Structures are given as C-alpha cells and as structure tokens.
C-alpha positions as CSV (number, residue, x, y, z in Angstrom):
1,M,67.0,28.1,-88.5
2,S,64.5,28.8,-91.2
3,A,63.8,32.0,-92.8
4,T,60.8,34.5,-93.1
5,I,57.9,33.6,-95.4
6,K,56.1,37.0,-96.7
7,I,52.5,35.6,-97.4
8,A,50.7,39.1,-99.1
9,N,51.8,41.3,-96.6
10,W,52.1,39.5,-93.3
11,T,55.5,37.6,-92.5
12,F,55.7,34.4,-91.0
13,A,58.1,33.0,-89.4
14,P,58.4,29.6,-88.8
15,D,60.5,29.5,-86.2
16,T,58.2,30.7,-83.7
17,G,55.2,29.8,-85.3
18,V,54.8,34.1,-85.6
19,L,52.7,35.9,-87.9
20,E,53.0,39.5,-88.3
21,N,52.1,42.7,-90.5
22,G,53.2,45.5,-88.8
23,V,50.1,46.0,-87.4
24,Q,49.3,42.9,-85.5
25,S,51.3,40.1,-84.4
26,T,50.3,36.7,-83.2
27,R,51.6,33.1,-82.5
28,L,50.1,30.0,-83.9
29,E,49.8,27.2,-82.2
30,H,52.5,24.6,-83.4
31,R,50.6,22.2,-85.7
32,A,49.0,25.4,-87.4
33,A,52.5,27.2,-87.5
34,A,53.5,23.7,-89.4
35,L,50.8,23.5,-91.6
36,L,51.0,27.3,-92.7
37,E,55.0,26.4,-93.2
38,L,53.9,23.4,-95.8
39,L,51.4,25.0,-97.7
40,A,54.2,28.5,-97.6
41,R,56.8,26.7,-99.2
42,V,55.0,25.2,-102.4
43,P,52.5,28.4,-102.9
44,G,49.8,28.2,-105.0
45,Q,50.4,24.5,-105.6
46,L,48.1,21.3,-103.8
47,V,49.1,19.8,-100.6
48,S,46.7,16.7,-100.0
49,H,45.2,15.1,-96.9
50,G,47.9,12.8,-96.8
51,E,50.3,14.9,-96.7
52,I,49.5,17.3,-94.5
53,I,48.9,14.4,-91.8
54,D,52.2,12.7,-93.2
55,K,54.3,16.0,-92.2
56,V,52.1,17.9,-89.4
57,W,50.5,14.5,-87.5
58,D,53.7,12.5,-88.0
59,G,51.6,10.1,-90.2
60,R,48.6,9.5,-87.5
61,S,45.7,8.4,-88.4
62,V,43.1,11.8,-87.8
63,S,39.7,12.8,-88.5
64,P,39.0,15.3,-91.4
65,N,38.0,17.9,-88.9
66,S,41.3,17.8,-87.3
67,V,43.3,19.0,-90.3
68,A,40.2,22.1,-90.6
69,V,40.4,22.5,-87.4
70,V,43.9,23.8,-87.8
71,I,43.3,25.3,-91.0
72,S,40.4,27.5,-89.4
73,D,43.1,28.7,-86.5
74,I,45.3,30.2,-89.5
75,R,42.5,31.6,-91.6
76,R,41.2,33.5,-88.1
77,A,45.0,34.4,-87.7
78,L,45.0,35.7,-91.3
79,G,41.6,37.5,-91.5
80,D,40.8,34.5,-94.1
81,D,37.5,34.2,-95.2
82,P,36.4,30.7,-96.6
83,K,34.0,31.5,-98.1
84,A,36.4,34.3,-100.5
85,P,39.9,33.1,-99.4
86,K,42.5,35.6,-99.9
87,F,44.7,33.2,-98.5
88,V,44.6,29.7,-98.2
89,E,41.7,28.0,-100.5
90,T,39.9,24.6,-100.2
91,L,40.2,22.1,-102.7
92,P,37.6,19.9,-101.8
93,K,38.3,16.0,-101.0
94,R,41.8,16.9,-102.0
95,G,43.5,18.8,-99.8
96,Y,44.3,23.1,-99.1
97,R,47.0,25.3,-101.3
98,L,48.3,29.0,-100.3
99,I,47.1,31.4,-103.3
100,A,48.7,34.4,-101.3
101,A,52.4,33.6,-100.8
102,S,55.4,35.8,-101.8
103,P,57.7,32.5,-102.3
104,D,60.6,35.6,-103.6
105,A,60.5,37.2,-100.2
106,A,62.2,34.7,-98.4
107,G,65.5,35.4,-96.7
108,A,68.4,35.8,-99.3
109,A,70.6,33.3,-97.9
110,D,68.2,30.4,-97.4
111,G,67.0,31.0,-100.9
112,S,70.0,30.9,-102.6
113,E,71.4,27.9,-100.7
114,L,67.7,26.2,-102.1
115,A,68.6,27.5,-105.6
116,A,71.8,25.8,-105.6
117,Q,70.2,22.5,-104.3
118,V,67.4,22.1,-106.7
119,R,70.4,23.1,-109.8
120,S,72.5,20.1,-108.2
121,V,69.6,17.5,-108.6
122,P,69.6,15.5,-111.9
123,V,66.9,16.1,-114.3
124,L,65.4,12.7,-114.0
125,A,65.8,12.4,-109.9
126,L,63.1,15.7,-110.3
127,L,60.9,14.0,-112.8
128,A,61.1,11.2,-110.6
129,L,60.0,13.2,-107.9
130,P,55.8,12.3,-108.2
131,L,56.2,9.2,-108.7
132,I,57.9,8.8,-105.5
133,A,55.4,10.4,-103.9
134,V,52.9,8.5,-104.9
135,L,54.6,5.8,-104.0
136,V,55.2,6.6,-100.4
137,Y,51.3,8.1,-100.2
138,V,49.6,4.4,-102.1
139,L,52.2,2.8,-99.0
140,G,51.0,4.7,-96.2
141,Q,47.6,4.8,-97.1
142,F,48.0,0.7,-97.1
143,Y,50.3,0.4,-94.0
144,E,47.7,2.8,-92.3
145,A,44.4,0.4,-92.8
146,Q,46.1,-2.1,-91.9
147,S,47.2,-1.5,-88.5
148,P,44.8,2.1,-87.9
149,V,45.5,4.0,-85.3
150,A,42.7,5.8,-83.2
151,E,42.7,9.9,-83.3
152,V,43.3,10.9,-79.6
153,L,41.8,14.3,-78.8
154,S,44.0,16.8,-77.5
155,V,41.8,18.2,-74.1
156,S,43.6,20.9,-71.5
157,V,41.4,21.1,-68.0
158,S,41.1,25.0,-67.2
159,A,41.0,25.5,-63.5
160,A,37.8,24.9,-62.0
161,T,36.0,28.4,-60.1
162,N,34.0,28.3,-57.0
163,E,30.8,29.8,-58.2
164,T,28.9,28.9,-54.7
165,G,30.4,32.4,-53.1
166,D,31.8,30.6,-50.0
167,A,35.3,30.1,-49.6
168,Q,35.1,27.0,-47.3
169,Y,34.5,25.2,-50.6
170,D,37.7,26.5,-52.5
171,P,39.3,23.0,-51.5
172,L,37.0,21.0,-53.3
173,T,37.1,23.5,-55.8
174,A,40.8,22.4,-56.5
175,S,40.1,18.7,-56.0
176,V,37.8,18.4,-58.2
177,T,40.1,20.1,-60.9
178,E,42.6,17.3,-60.0
179,L,40.2,15.1,-59.9
180,L,38.9,16.2,-63.6
181,S,42.0,16.0,-65.1
182,V,43.0,12.4,-63.7
183,E,39.8,10.8,-65.2
184,L,39.9,12.2,-68.7
185,A,43.5,10.7,-68.7
186,R,42.1,7.3,-68.3
187,H,40.7,7.0,-71.2
188,E,42.7,6.1,-74.5
189,A,40.2,8.7,-76.7
190,I,41.8,11.9,-74.9
191,R,44.9,13.3,-74.4
192,V,45.4,15.6,-71.4
193,S,47.5,18.1,-72.8
194,T,48.8,21.7,-72.0
195,R,46.6,24.7,-73.3
196,S,48.2,26.2,-76.5
197,D,48.4,22.6,-77.7
198,A,44.8,21.5,-76.9
199,S,41.6,21.6,-79.1
200,V,39.2,21.1,-76.6
201,I,38.9,23.3,-73.0
202,V,37.0,21.3,-70.4
203,S,36.7,23.5,-67.0
204,G,34.4,23.0,-64.3
205,K,32.1,25.4,-62.0
206,L,30.8,24.6,-58.7
207,I,28.1,25.6,-57.9
208,L,25.2,25.2,-54.8
209,W,22.3,23.2,-56.5
210,D,19.6,22.6,-53.6
211,G,21.6,23.8,-51.1
212,H,24.8,21.3,-51.6
213,P,27.7,22.0,-54.4
214,S,27.2,20.3,-57.9
215,M,29.7,20.6,-60.6
216,S,28.8,22.3,-64.0
217,I,31.1,20.7,-66.7
218,H,31.6,22.3,-69.5
219,A,34.1,21.6,-72.8
220,E,34.8,24.1,-75.4
221,S,36.2,24.1,-78.5
222,V,39.5,26.2,-79.2
223,A,39.0,27.0,-82.8
224,T,35.0,28.1,-82.3
225,G,34.7,28.6,-78.8
226,E,31.7,26.7,-79.1
227,V,30.6,24.5,-76.1
228,I,30.3,21.5,-77.9
229,W,29.2,19.4,-74.5
230,S,28.2,20.0,-71.2
231,G,27.3,17.7,-67.9
232,M,26.2,18.3,-64.7
233,A,27.5,16.2,-61.2
234,S,24.8,17.4,-59.0
235,G,25.9,15.8,-55.4
236,P,25.7,16.5,-52.9
237,E,29.2,16.4,-51.8
238,T,30.4,12.8,-51.0
239,L,28.7,11.7,-54.3
240,L,30.8,13.9,-56.8
241,P,34.0,12.4,-57.1
242,R,31.5,9.3,-58.8
243,Q,29.4,11.8,-60.5
244,V,32.6,13.5,-62.3
245,R,33.8,9.9,-63.2
246,E,30.5,9.0,-65.0
247,E,30.0,12.9,-66.5
248,I,33.9,11.8,-67.8
249,S,33.1,8.9,-69.2
250,E,30.2,10.3,-71.3
251,F,32.3,13.2,-72.5
252,A,34.5,10.1,-73.7
253,T,32.0,8.1,-75.0
254,L,30.8,10.6,-77.4
255,A,34.2,11.6,-78.6
256,E,35.2,8.2,-79.4
257,A,31.9,8.2,-81.5
258,A,33.0,11.1,-83.1
259,D,36.6,9.8,-83.8
260,S,34.6,6.8,-85.8
261,D,32.0,8.9,-87.7
262,G,35.8,10.9,-89.1
C-alpha cells in the first residue's frame, strides 16, 4: 500500500486517487491519479511526455492532447491555474513537473524504506540510471515509429432521455441507447467504457420533429463539459436505426481524423 503524499496543503492517496485538504475531497479518475503520483514522486523534476505515456498509458501511442486532458483534470481538482501554476507546471514540448510537492511528508515507514533502498544502490549504478532512461526512451520511440498503434477514444454512453412527453416512446428511447453503444463499439477508433474511464460522453434525446420521433445525439468532453460534436437522426421511427448508424459513423470519422492530426 502506497503512503499518502503531501502536495502543499493537499493530501493525496495514490491507492484510492483521493485528494483532500480538510475542506474539499475529490477522487481522481485512474489515469489522473497515476499521472499525479508519477509527478509527485519526483517533485520539481521534469517528467517527459515519453515517460508519462510509458507509465500511465502503458506505452500506447496517444496524442499529446490525451496527456493535456488528464493534466487539466489534475489542475481542476487542485484548483490550479495553468497561466499562473502553483502545482503543475507545463514545460512546452518537454513535459510537466510538480512544483508544490512536499516529499518529506510522505509516510515515515515508506520514506525510511526508500532511503534504505537508495543507500544500498551502488554509486556507479545510480550514475548509469540517466543513461538507461535515455536508452529506454529512444528505443521506445523507435519501436513506436516502426509499429504505430492508433489511439483509441474512450467513450461512455449516457442513457438517452425521452423528451417527447409521451411515455409510449420510452421503449424506443431505451432501444436507441443500446443502439448507440453497439454502433460506437463497431469502430476501431472508439472504445466504449465506463463513465469514470471515459474522456467523452455520448448521449441522446428523443424529441418530436414534424410529428415523428427523432434522436438528437451529442458528444461532450469530460474535461471541459464542451459539446464537441452533435448529430440528428431525423426519423421517422422506421429509419432511426440506419440514421443513428450514419451519425455515429460520422462521429467516428472525426475522431479518427483528430487522432491523425494529433
């Protein structure tokens, strides 16, 4: 079990992802918790994009925006301002560093154990660590370039809502929710996941348009709450399945294009 870590007036528990300061308490999603722990273990030191991707994303190829989104989640939890950071500093084109950690405040048992481990490592081995780190990073970049892996957008589907005011459309609304999940899962650029793991939430509203049911579909960024895409399956009812499929295909195409640009 990892000891808690002090970050200025905050206490961070890596095992649970909980940040608290005596007044507020928030639980980070698992990638944000892993990244904050990575930064907090080396306060004041640069943590490169390559190391972040290796440790937090298990070496998968991801766009720089993916890291930025998680950093944004951490800053929001800490109440940090990226323009005048007190906790997480961005080093352009290099990575990030934690500038407000208190490493001495980690649990005494873990701190003593770590100190004993460090003392037991030969000096020459310590001197070799930076060289090994550089070698691992260079080799990782080489193999990533040889066999790139497309980034997968993590999406959660929120239950569609019946906005028609007519309960007879409740079964249709539930069916469309399932259809959204099925159609999203068909695309390689998208992974349907739980809400806590998602970076995008897809939701639908069943409305009456020209007297027949239509489905309004939206994709919302978890990090910003911004609607990043919207579509409309205009009906009538018999055409909704095909129209939903077409709208989701359009969304998937945009997601793939965004990944290519990243």
